[in-house]
TORTIPA-116020 format. One record per residue (C-alpha): x, y, z; residue in three letters. Coordinates in steps of 0.5 Angstrom, whole numbers, padded with zeros to 4 digits, always signed. Layout:
// residues N
XYZala;...
This chain:
// residues 231
+0050+0002-0008unk;+0049-0005-0011unk;+0042-0006-0011unk;+0041-0012-0016unk;+0034-0013-0018unk;+0031-0005-0014unk;+0036-0002-0019unk;+0029-0001-0023unk;+0028-0005-0028unk;+0023-0010-0030unk;+0025-0017-0027unk;+0023-0013-0020unk;+0016-0015-0022unk;+0013-0022-0024unk;+0007-0024-0028unk;+0001-0018-0031unk;+0005-0013-0026unk;+0010-0014-0031unk;+0006-0014-0037unk;+0002-0008-0035unk;+0008-0003-0032unk;+0013-0005-0038unk;+0014+0001-0040unk;+0014+0005-0035unk;+0022+0003-0034unk;+0024+0006-0039unk;+0022+0012-0039unk;+0026+0018-0037unk;+0023+0019-0029unk;+0024+0012-0028unk;+0032+0012-0030unk;+0032+0019-0026unk;+0029+0015-0020unk;+0034+0010-0021unk;+0040+0014-0021unk;+0037+0018-0015unk;+0036+0012-0011unk;+0044+0010-0013unk;+0047+0016-0011unk;+0043+0014-0004unk;+0048+0012+0002unk;+0042+0008+0006unk;+0034+0008+0005unk;+0028+0003+0007unk;+0026+0000+0005unk;+0032-0005+0004unk;+0033-0006-0004unk;+0031-0013-0005unk;+0024-0011+0000unk;+0022-0004-0006unk;+0016-0009-0009unk;+0014-0013-0004unk;+0006-0011-0004unk;+0007-0013-0012unk;+0010-0020-0010unk;+0005-0022-0005unk;-0001-0018-0008unk;-0001-0021-0017unk;-0005-0016-0021unk;-0012-0020-0022unk;-0011-0022-0014unk;-0013-0015-0012unk;-0019-0014-0009unk;-0018-0009-0004unk;-0012-0003-0004unk;-0011+0001+0002unk;-0005+0006+0001unk;+0000+0010+0005unk;+0004+0015+0003unk;+0011+0013+0003unk;+0015+0007+0008unk;+0016+0008+0015unk;+0023+0011+0017unk;+0026+0008+0023unk;+0030+0003+0022unk;+0028-0005+0021unk;+0021-0002+0020unk;+0019-0002+0013unk;+0019-0007+0009unk;+0015-0005+0003unk;+0008-0006+0005unk;+0004+0000+0008unk;+0003+0000+0015unk;+0006-0006+0016unk;+0012-0007+0020unk;+0016-0015+0019unk;+0015-0020+0026unk;+0017-0018+0032unk;+0018-0011+0031unk;+0014-0006+0035unk;+0007-0004+0031unk;+0007+0004+0031unk;+0002+0008+0033unk;-0001+0009+0026unk;-0002+0001+0025unk;-0004+0001+0033unk;-0010+0006+0031unk;-0012+0001+0026unk;-0012-0005+0030unk;-0016-0001+0035unk;-0022+0001+0030unk;-0021-0007+0027unk;-0023-0009+0035unk;-0029-0004+0034unk;-0030-0006+0028unk;-0030-0013+0027unk;-0028-0015+0034unk;-0021-0018+0033unk;-0017-0016+0039unk;-0010-0013+0037unk;-0004-0017+0034unk;+0002-0017+0038unk;+0005-0018+0030unk;+0005-0012+0026unk;+0006-0017+0020unk;+0000-0015+0015unk;+0004-0020+0010unk;-0003-0025+0011unk;-0007-0018+0008unk;-0003-0018+0002unk;-0004-0026+0001unk;-0011-0025+0000unk;-0011-0020-0004unk;-0010-0013+0000unk;-0005-0009-0004unk;-0001-0006+0001unk;+0001+0000-0002unk;+0005+0006-0002unk;+0004+0013-0006unk;+0012+0013-0005unk;+0016+0007-0005unk;+0022+0009-0001unk;+0024+0014+0004unk;+0031+0017+0008unk;+0032+0014+0015unk;+0029+0018+0020unk;+0027+0024+0014unk;+0019+0022+0013unk;+0018+0024+0006unk;+0025+0025+0003unk;+0023+0022-0003unk;+0018+0026-0005unk;+0017+0028-0012unk;+0023+0024-0014unk;+0019+0020-0019unk;+0015+0015-0015unk;+0009+0018-0015unk;+0009+0018-0022unk;+0010+0010-0023unk;+0004+0009-0017unk;-0001+0014-0020unk;+0000+0009-0026unk;-0001+0003-0021unk;-0007+0006-0019unk;-0010+0008-0027unk;-0009+0001-0029unk;-0013-0002-0022unk;-0018+0003-0024unk;-0020+0000-0031unk;-0021-0006-0029unk;-0028-0009-0029unk;-0026-0014-0024unk;-0029-0009-0018unk;-0024-0007-0013unk;-0025-0004-0006unk;-0020+0003-0005unk;-0019+0004+0003unk;-0016+0011+0002unk;-0014+0014+0009unk;-0012+0021+0010unk;-0011+0027+0005unk;-0005+0025+0002unk;-0009+0018-0001unk;-0015+0022-0003unk;-0012+0026-0007unk;-0008+0020-0011unk;-0015+0018-0012unk;-0018+0024-0015unk;-0017+0021-0022unk;-0022+0016-0020unk;-0028+0018-0025unk;-0035+0016-0026unk;-0032+0011-0031unk;-0030+0007-0026unk;-0036+0007-0022unk;-0036-0001-0021unk;-0030+0000-0015unk;-0033+0001-0008unk;-0030+0008-0006unk;-0029+0008+0002unk;-0025+0015+0005unk;-0023+0017+0012unk;-0018+0021+0016unk;-0012+0019+0017unk;-0011+0013+0022unk;-0004+0017+0025unk;-0006+0019+0033unk;-0006+0027+0030unk;-0013+0025+0026unk;-0016+0019+0028unk;-0021+0022+0033unk;-0023+0026+0027unk;-0027+0020+0024unk;-0022+0014+0022unk;-0025+0011+0029unk;-0031+0009+0028unk;-0031+0009+0019unk;-0032+0002+0019unk;-0028+0000+0013unk;-0026-0007+0014unk;-0033-0009+0015unk;-0036-0006+0010unk;-0030-0007+0005unk;-0032-0015+0006unk;-0040-0013+0005unk;-0038-0010-0002unk;-0034-0017-0003unk;-0039-0021-0001unk;-0045-0017-0006unk;-0040-0018-0012unk;-0039-0025-0010unk;-0032-0026-0008unk;-0030-0029+0000unk;-0028-0024+0005unk;-0022-0022+0008unk;-0019-0025+0014unk;-0017-0019+0017unk;-0015-0023+0024unk;-0008-0024+0024unk;-0004-0028+0029unk;-0004-0027+0036unk;
Protein backbone atom coordinates (compact mmCIF):
# COMPACT_ATOMS: atom_id res chain seq x y z
CA UNK A 1 0.00 0.00 0.00
CA UNK A 2 1.33 3.43 -0.92
CA UNK A 3 0.51 5.44 2.18
CA UNK A 4 2.51 8.61 1.50
CA UNK A 5 2.91 10.62 4.68
CA UNK A 6 1.03 7.96 6.62
CA UNK A 7 3.94 5.54 6.41
CA UNK A 8 4.32 6.97 9.91
CA UNK A 9 7.23 9.33 9.51
CA UNK A 10 7.68 12.58 11.37
CA UNK A 11 6.50 14.56 8.32
CA UNK A 12 2.98 13.47 9.30
CA UNK A 13 3.11 16.00 12.14
CA UNK A 14 3.92 19.67 12.40
CA UNK A 15 4.93 22.27 14.97
CA UNK A 16 5.24 21.33 18.63
CA UNK A 17 3.67 17.92 18.03
CA UNK A 18 6.51 17.11 15.64
CA UNK A 19 9.14 18.37 18.09
CA UNK A 20 7.71 16.45 21.05
CA UNK A 21 6.96 13.19 19.23
CA UNK A 22 9.96 13.02 16.88
CA UNK A 23 11.71 10.34 18.93
CA UNK A 24 8.63 8.08 18.88
CA UNK A 25 8.83 7.68 15.11
CA UNK A 26 12.32 6.18 15.45
CA UNK A 27 11.35 3.56 18.01
CA UNK A 28 10.92 -0.11 17.16
CA UNK A 29 7.23 -0.22 18.06
CA UNK A 30 6.49 2.48 15.49
CA UNK A 31 8.54 0.70 12.83
CA UNK A 32 6.62 -2.50 13.57
CA UNK A 33 3.32 -0.63 13.39
CA UNK A 34 4.33 0.87 10.05
CA UNK A 35 5.14 -2.61 8.70
CA UNK A 36 1.81 -3.95 9.97
CA UNK A 37 -0.18 -1.18 8.28
CA UNK A 38 1.74 -1.60 5.03
CA UNK A 39 0.57 -5.23 4.91
CA UNK A 40 -3.11 -4.38 5.34
CA UNK A 41 -5.32 -4.40 2.28
CA UNK A 42 -7.55 -1.69 3.75
CA UNK A 43 -8.05 0.16 7.00
CA UNK A 44 -9.82 3.23 8.34
CA UNK A 45 -9.44 6.17 8.40
CA UNK A 46 -7.79 6.76 5.02
CA UNK A 47 -4.00 7.06 5.34
CA UNK A 48 -3.96 10.82 4.85
CA UNK A 49 -6.41 11.28 7.77
CA UNK A 50 -4.75 9.15 10.45
CA UNK A 51 -3.23 12.18 12.21
CA UNK A 52 -6.13 14.59 11.65
CA UNK A 53 -6.57 15.20 15.38
CA UNK A 54 -3.05 16.63 15.57
CA UNK A 55 -3.43 18.62 12.35
CA UNK A 56 -6.58 20.39 13.53
CA UNK A 57 -5.47 20.89 17.16
CA UNK A 58 -1.85 22.04 17.64
CA UNK A 59 -0.25 21.07 20.95
CA UNK A 60 -0.20 24.61 22.32
CA UNK A 61 -3.89 25.09 21.47
CA UNK A 62 -5.21 22.04 23.34
CA UNK A 63 -7.84 23.04 25.91
CA UNK A 64 -9.89 19.85 26.11
CA UNK A 65 -9.15 16.19 25.33
CA UNK A 66 -11.98 13.79 24.43
CA UNK A 67 -10.60 10.28 23.98
CA UNK A 68 -12.24 7.47 22.08
CA UNK A 69 -11.23 3.82 21.78
CA UNK A 70 -10.59 3.33 18.05
CA UNK A 71 -11.99 4.73 14.80
CA UNK A 72 -15.41 3.89 13.41
CA UNK A 73 -15.08 0.73 11.33
CA UNK A 74 -17.77 1.41 8.71
CA UNK A 75 -17.00 2.65 5.20
CA UNK A 76 -16.71 6.45 5.04
CA UNK A 77 -17.20 7.04 8.77
CA UNK A 78 -13.71 7.56 10.23
CA UNK A 79 -11.73 10.70 9.45
CA UNK A 80 -9.19 10.84 12.24
CA UNK A 81 -11.23 12.61 14.93
CA UNK A 82 -12.72 10.59 17.79
CA UNK A 83 -16.52 10.27 17.74
CA UNK A 84 -16.70 12.45 14.60
CA UNK A 85 -17.87 11.52 11.09
CA UNK A 86 -17.41 13.51 7.87
CA UNK A 87 -20.05 15.94 6.68
CA UNK A 88 -22.99 14.09 5.16
CA UNK A 89 -22.39 10.81 7.00
CA UNK A 90 -25.16 9.84 9.47
CA UNK A 91 -24.21 10.10 13.13
CA UNK A 92 -23.48 6.69 14.74
CA UNK A 93 -25.37 5.79 17.95
CA UNK A 94 -22.67 7.04 20.38
CA UNK A 95 -22.51 10.40 18.63
CA UNK A 96 -26.30 10.66 18.69
CA UNK A 97 -26.15 10.20 22.47
CA UNK A 98 -23.42 12.83 22.73
CA UNK A 99 -25.76 15.23 20.95
CA UNK A 100 -28.61 14.29 23.32
CA UNK A 101 -26.45 15.10 26.34
CA UNK A 102 -25.35 18.36 24.71
CA UNK A 103 -29.03 19.28 24.33
CA UNK A 104 -29.79 18.42 27.96
CA UNK A 105 -26.69 20.18 29.28
CA UNK A 106 -26.62 23.37 27.22
CA UNK A 107 -29.89 23.38 25.29
CA UNK A 108 -28.08 22.84 21.99
CA UNK A 109 -30.36 20.84 19.71
CA UNK A 110 -28.79 17.94 17.76
CA UNK A 111 -26.89 18.88 14.63
CA UNK A 112 -27.68 17.38 11.24
CA UNK A 113 -23.91 17.02 10.77
CA UNK A 114 -21.74 14.68 12.81
CA UNK A 115 -18.56 16.48 11.76
CA UNK A 116 -16.84 17.72 14.94
CA UNK A 117 -14.00 19.52 13.16
CA UNK A 118 -15.15 22.87 14.54
CA UNK A 119 -14.53 21.55 18.07
CA UNK A 120 -11.04 20.43 17.08
CA UNK A 121 -10.21 23.84 15.64
CA UNK A 122 -11.17 25.47 18.96
CA UNK A 123 -8.77 23.32 20.95
CA UNK A 124 -10.64 20.06 21.56
CA UNK A 125 -8.22 17.21 20.86
CA UNK A 126 -10.44 14.41 19.52
CA UNK A 127 -8.01 11.56 20.04
CA UNK A 128 -8.57 7.83 19.78
CA UNK A 129 -6.39 5.46 21.78
CA UNK A 130 -5.92 3.40 18.59
CA UNK A 131 -5.66 5.42 15.38
CA UNK A 132 -6.56 2.79 12.76
CA UNK A 133 -8.98 -0.13 12.39
CA UNK A 134 -9.83 -2.85 9.85
CA UNK A 135 -13.19 -2.63 8.04
CA UNK A 136 -16.04 -3.97 10.16
CA UNK A 137 -13.65 -5.23 12.85
CA UNK A 138 -13.64 -3.04 15.98
CA UNK A 139 -10.39 -3.12 18.00
CA UNK A 140 -8.71 -5.10 15.21
CA UNK A 141 -5.58 -2.92 15.52
CA UNK A 142 -5.48 -3.28 19.31
CA UNK A 143 -1.96 -3.84 20.73
CA UNK A 144 -0.23 -3.14 17.40
CA UNK A 145 1.58 -0.09 18.80
CA UNK A 146 -0.90 2.77 18.72
CA UNK A 147 -1.56 2.59 22.46
CA UNK A 148 2.12 3.27 23.15
CA UNK A 149 2.06 6.30 20.86
CA UNK A 150 -1.09 7.79 22.36
CA UNK A 151 0.21 7.10 25.89
CA UNK A 152 3.08 9.40 25.00
CA UNK A 153 0.66 12.05 23.74
CA UNK A 154 -1.23 11.95 27.04
CA UNK A 155 1.99 12.06 29.03
CA UNK A 156 3.07 15.21 27.18
CA UNK A 157 -0.26 16.89 27.86
CA UNK A 158 -0.23 15.87 31.53
CA UNK A 159 3.19 17.48 31.94
CA UNK A 160 1.92 20.80 30.63
CA UNK A 161 1.71 23.56 33.21
CA UNK A 162 -1.08 25.04 31.12
CA UNK A 163 -4.21 23.21 32.38
CA UNK A 164 -6.20 20.82 30.19
CA UNK A 165 -9.71 19.40 30.61
CA UNK A 166 -9.59 15.61 30.19
CA UNK A 167 -13.01 14.16 29.37
CA UNK A 168 -13.04 10.41 30.00
CA UNK A 169 -16.03 8.47 28.70
CA UNK A 170 -15.98 4.76 29.53
CA UNK A 171 -13.58 2.28 31.13
CA UNK A 172 -11.19 2.30 28.18
CA UNK A 173 -10.68 6.06 28.48
CA UNK A 174 -10.48 5.91 32.27
CA UNK A 175 -7.83 3.18 32.19
CA UNK A 176 -5.88 5.20 29.64
CA UNK A 177 -5.67 8.11 32.07
CA UNK A 178 -4.74 6.17 35.22
CA UNK A 179 -1.24 7.57 34.80
CA UNK A 180 -2.49 11.05 35.73
CA UNK A 181 -1.01 11.61 39.17
CA UNK A 182 -1.22 14.27 41.85
CA UNK A 183 1.50 16.11 39.96
CA UNK A 184 -1.15 16.77 37.32
CA UNK A 185 -3.51 18.43 39.78
CA UNK A 186 -3.72 21.57 37.65
CA UNK A 187 -5.82 19.67 35.13
CA UNK A 188 -9.58 19.11 35.20
CA UNK A 189 -10.62 15.43 35.04
CA UNK A 190 -14.22 14.60 34.05
CA UNK A 191 -15.25 10.93 33.94
CA UNK A 192 -18.51 9.18 33.01
CA UNK A 193 -19.71 5.96 31.33
CA UNK A 194 -19.32 5.65 27.56
CA UNK A 195 -22.02 7.28 25.38
CA UNK A 196 -22.73 3.95 23.69
CA UNK A 197 -26.40 2.85 23.86
CA UNK A 198 -25.16 -0.03 26.04
CA UNK A 199 -23.98 2.29 28.82
CA UNK A 200 -25.27 5.83 28.22
CA UNK A 201 -28.12 5.41 30.71
CA UNK A 202 -25.76 4.33 33.50
CA UNK A 203 -24.35 7.80 34.05
CA UNK A 204 -23.35 9.37 30.76
CA UNK A 205 -26.68 11.10 30.40
CA UNK A 206 -26.69 13.88 32.95
CA UNK A 207 -22.90 14.13 33.32
CA UNK A 208 -22.97 17.74 32.03
CA UNK A 209 -19.37 17.54 30.87
CA UNK A 210 -19.78 20.23 28.22
CA UNK A 211 -20.85 22.93 30.67
CA UNK A 212 -18.36 21.72 33.30
CA UNK A 213 -15.51 21.93 30.81
CA UNK A 214 -16.47 25.48 29.89
CA UNK A 215 -16.80 26.49 33.54
CA UNK A 216 -13.26 25.30 34.16
CA UNK A 217 -11.89 27.04 31.08
CA UNK A 218 -13.50 30.34 32.10
CA UNK A 219 -12.16 29.89 35.64
CA UNK A 220 -8.58 29.73 34.34
CA UNK A 221 -9.11 32.67 32.00
CA UNK A 222 -9.58 30.81 28.72
CA UNK A 223 -12.38 31.23 26.24
CA UNK A 224 -15.02 28.49 26.45
CA UNK A 225 -15.69 26.01 23.67
CA UNK A 226 -18.55 26.84 21.32
CA UNK A 227 -20.12 23.37 21.28
CA UNK A 228 -22.90 24.19 18.84
CA UNK A 229 -22.40 22.75 15.34
CA UNK A 230 -24.03 23.67 12.06
CA UNK A 231 -27.67 22.64 11.94
